[in-house]
C-alpha positions as CSV (number, residue, x, y, z in Angstrom):
1,M,-171.8,37.0,33.1
2,P,-172.1,33.9,35.3
3,E,-169.2,35.5,37.6
4,Q,-171.8,39.0,38.1
5,R,-175.0,37.1,38.9
6,P,-174.3,36.0,42.3
7,R,-173.5,39.9,43.0
8,L,-176.9,40.9,41.3
9,L,-178.5,38.3,43.5
10,A,-176.8,39.4,46.6
11,S,-177.4,43.2,46.3
12,F,-181.3,42.0,45.4
13,F,-181.4,40.8,48.7
14,R,-179.9,43.7,50.7
15,P,-181.7,46.3,49.4
16,T,-180.2,49.7,49.3
17,R,-181.2,53.4,49.6
18,G,-182.9,53.9,47.2
19,H,-184.7,50.5,47.5
20,L,-186.2,52.0,51.0
21,V,-187.0,55.2,49.5
22,A,-189.0,53.3,46.5
23,G,-190.9,50.9,48.6
24,V,-192.0,54.2,50.9
25,I,-193.1,56.0,47.5
26,L,-195.7,52.7,47.1
27,M,-196.4,52.4,50.6
28,L,-198.0,55.8,50.2
29,C,-199.4,55.5,47.1
30,G,-200.9,52.7,48.1
31,L,-201.8,54.3,50.9
32,A,-203.8,57.1,49.1
33,V,-205.5,55.1,46.8
34,T,-206.4,53.2,49.8
35,L,-208.2,56.4,51.4
36,Q,-209.5,57.5,48.3
37,V,-211.8,54.8,47.6
38,R,-212.9,54.3,51.3
39,T,-214.4,58.0,50.8
40,L,-216.1,57.4,47.9
41,A,-217.1,54.4,49.5
42,T,-218.7,56.5,52.4
43,E,-220.1,59.3,50.0
44,Q,-223.8,59.4,50.0
45,D,-225.8,58.1,46.8
46,F,-228.4,59.7,45.2
47,S,-228.8,57.3,42.9
48,T,-231.3,55.3,45.9
49,L,-233.1,58.2,47.0
50,R,-236.5,58.7,46.1
51,R,-238.1,61.2,43.4
52,S,-239.9,63.1,46.6
53,E,-236.8,63.4,48.4
54,L,-234.6,64.5,45.2
55,I,-237.1,67.4,44.8
56,A,-237.7,68.4,48.6
57,M,-233.3,68.7,48.4
58,L,-233.7,70.9,45.3
59,D,-236.5,72.6,46.8
60,D,-234.3,73.7,49.6
61,L,-231.4,74.5,47.5
62,N,-233.0,76.7,45.3
63,T,-234.6,78.4,49.0
64,E,-230.9,78.7,50.3
65,S,-229.8,80.2,46.7
66,R,-232.4,83.1,46.9
67,R,-231.9,83.5,50.7
68,L,-228.3,84.2,49.9
69,E,-228.9,86.3,46.4
70,T,-230.8,88.5,48.6
71,E,-228.3,89.0,51.3
72,I,-225.7,89.6,49.0
73,A,-227.5,92.9,47.5
74,T,-228.7,93.7,50.3
75,L,-225.2,94.1,51.9
76,D,-223.9,95.4,48.6
77,A,-226.5,97.9,48.7
78,T,-225.1,98.6,52.2
79,R,-221.8,98.9,50.7
80,Q,-222.6,101.7,48.2
81,Q,-224.6,103.9,51.0
82,L,-221.2,103.3,53.1
83,Q,-219.2,104.6,50.4
84,T,-221.2,106.8,48.6
85,G,-224.1,108.3,50.6
86,A,-224.1,111.9,52.0
87,D,-225.4,110.4,55.6
88,R,-222.9,107.9,56.0
89,Q,-222.4,108.1,59.7
90,Q,-226.4,107.7,60.1
91,V,-226.3,104.7,57.6
92,A,-222.9,103.1,59.8
93,L,-224.8,103.4,63.3
94,A,-227.9,101.9,61.7
95,E,-225.9,99.2,60.3
96,A,-224.2,98.8,63.5
97,E,-227.5,98.5,65.5
98,K,-228.9,96.1,63.2
99,R,-226.0,93.8,63.5
100,R,-225.9,94.1,67.8
101,S,-229.6,93.4,67.6
102,E,-229.0,90.0,65.3
103,L,-225.5,89.3,67.4
104,A,-227.9,89.4,70.5
105,I,-230.4,86.7,69.1
106,L,-228.2,84.5,67.7
107,A,-226.2,84.6,71.5
108,G,-229.8,83.9,72.3
109,T,-229.6,87.2,74.9
110,A,-232.8,88.6,73.4
111,P,-236.3,87.7,72.8
112,A,-236.7,86.7,69.2
113,V,-240.0,85.8,66.7
114,G,-240.8,85.3,63.2
115,Q,-242.5,82.4,60.8
116,G,-241.2,78.7,61.6
117,I,-242.5,75.1,62.9
118,R,-243.5,73.7,66.4
119,V,-242.2,69.7,66.9
120,V,-243.6,67.5,69.7
121,I,-241.9,64.4,69.9
122,D,-244.3,62.0,72.4
123,D,-241.8,59.6,73.6
124,P,-243.8,57.0,76.1
125,Q,-241.0,54.6,76.6
126,S,-238.1,57.5,77.4
127,K,-236.2,56.3,74.6
128,V,-235.1,59.5,73.3
129,G,-231.6,59.9,74.5
130,E,-228.8,62.9,74.3
131,S,-227.7,61.5,70.3
132,L,-231.6,61.5,69.3
133,L,-231.6,64.7,70.5
134,L,-228.3,66.6,69.6
135,A,-229.0,65.1,65.9
136,A,-232.7,66.4,65.8
137,L,-230.9,70.4,66.7
138,G,-227.7,69.6,64.0
139,E,-230.8,68.8,61.5
140,L,-232.6,72.4,62.3
141,R,-229.3,74.0,62.0
142,D,-228.5,72.8,58.9
143,A,-231.6,73.1,57.7
144,G,-231.6,77.1,58.4
145,A,-233.4,77.5,61.9
146,E,-231.9,80.9,63.0
147,V,-233.5,80.2,66.8
148,I,-234.6,76.8,68.7
149,E,-235.8,76.2,72.2
150,I,-236.9,73.3,73.8
151,N,-239.8,73.0,75.7
152,D,-240.3,76.8,76.3
153,S,-237.5,77.0,78.9
154,V,-234.2,76.0,77.6
155,R,-232.7,78.8,74.5
156,V,-229.8,76.6,72.0
157,V,-227.0,78.8,71.4
158,A,-223.7,77.3,70.8
159,S,-222.5,76.3,73.9
160,T,-225.3,73.9,74.7
161,W,-224.8,70.5,75.5
162,V,-227.4,67.7,75.9
163,S,-226.4,64.4,78.9
164,S,-229.1,61.4,79.7
165,D,-229.0,58.6,81.9
166,S,-231.7,55.6,81.5
167,S,-234.5,57.9,81.5
168,T,-233.5,61.5,82.3
169,L,-232.6,63.9,79.6
170,M,-231.0,67.0,80.7
171,V,-230.2,70.5,78.6
172,D,-228.1,73.1,80.1
173,G,-228.1,71.6,83.3
174,I,-232.5,71.3,83.3
175,T,-234.1,68.2,83.3
176,L,-236.3,68.1,80.5
177,A,-240.4,67.2,80.6
178,R,-241.9,65.0,78.1
179,P,-243.1,65.0,75.7
180,I,-240.3,67.2,74.4
181,T,-241.3,70.5,72.4
182,L,-238.9,71.8,69.6
183,E,-239.7,75.3,68.5
184,A,-237.0,76.9,65.6
185,I,-237.5,80.2,63.7
186,G,-236.8,80.0,60.1
187,D,-238.4,78.3,56.7
188,P,-241.2,76.4,58.0
189,H,-240.6,74.3,54.7
190,A,-237.0,73.6,54.9
191,L,-237.0,72.8,58.6
192,S,-239.8,70.4,58.4
193,E,-238.2,68.2,55.5
194,A,-235.0,68.5,57.2
195,L,-236.6,66.6,59.9
196,R,-239.4,64.6,57.6
197,F,-236.4,63.4,55.9
198,R,-235.4,59.3,55.7
199,G,-233.2,58.5,58.0
200,G,-234.0,62.0,60.0
201,L,-235.9,63.0,63.1
202,V,-239.6,61.6,62.2
203,S,-238.0,58.1,60.8
204,E,-235.8,57.1,64.3
205,I,-238.9,58.5,66.6
206,S,-241.3,56.0,64.6
207,D,-239.0,53.4,64.4
208,E,-239.8,50.6,66.9
209,R,-236.7,50.7,68.9
210,V,-238.0,54.0,70.7
211,G,-241.8,53.6,69.8
212,G,-242.6,57.6,69.9
213,Q,-244.0,60.2,67.8
214,V,-243.2,63.3,65.9
215,S,-245.8,66.1,65.0
216,I,-244.8,69.1,62.9
217,V,-246.6,72.1,62.8
218,T,-245.9,75.0,60.9
219,E,-246.4,78.6,62.8
220,S,-246.6,82.1,60.8
221,A,-245.3,83.5,64.1
222,V,-242.9,81.3,66.7
223,T,-242.6,83.6,70.0
224,I,-239.0,82.5,71.5
225,N,-238.9,84.5,75.0
226,S,-236.4,82.7,76.8
227,V,-232.8,84.1,77.2
228,R,-229.2,83.1,78.1
229,Q,-227.5,85.5,80.7
230,V,-223.8,86.4,79.4
231,A,-221.3,84.9,81.0
232,E,-218.6,87.2,82.3
233,P,-215.0,85.8,81.0
234,R,-212.4,84.9,83.4
235,F,-209.7,86.0,81.5
236,A,-210.3,88.1,78.6
237,R,-210.0,91.1,78.6
238,P,-210.4,93.8,75.7
239,A,-207.3,94.2,74.1
């Protein structure tokens, strides 16, 4: 035994391939645990929200659930007509035309009208920059806005871009005059609550760092007339 002790100590200080593999496994496990802890730490803690905010979130979820249930029922009825109906071709054409109209609205190539909200951002110090405007557009999109227009002239689409300097705010190359007006078509309650939610647009604009005000008006019929022109593809062609 005394003779083997030096050899054991030597092998301990000269790691083998097995030691290296075990060390790598332990390192990966440690990284996985660290990432998991960080992820849990960054998740939103709903226990800090007020009762009114939790109720608003629940209302929004219920509204979205009812909308999806209605859409599922409509799609099921259409599928049934296409499979068993006597006028399947007519139903297919009508469904294709409906889909074409919906895609034209979403792409911004056709005017749109529907219930929604009108938002006026009063920014006397010109502190509203691209980050705040992009956040506002994102909040409206997340709340279910189907069509958005800025200052009665700029139709917001998937390719819309925003830039700003010290005092100028531009959207798709168009300089925005202040106050900034946003019109959005969608569920008025969901859209309004998304902007009024703590940390949302209203609280950001009313903060002393910006010193502005936001007014939100519910409209039974928001009319959006600005449209986008379809760009001709440079490289893509029908297959």
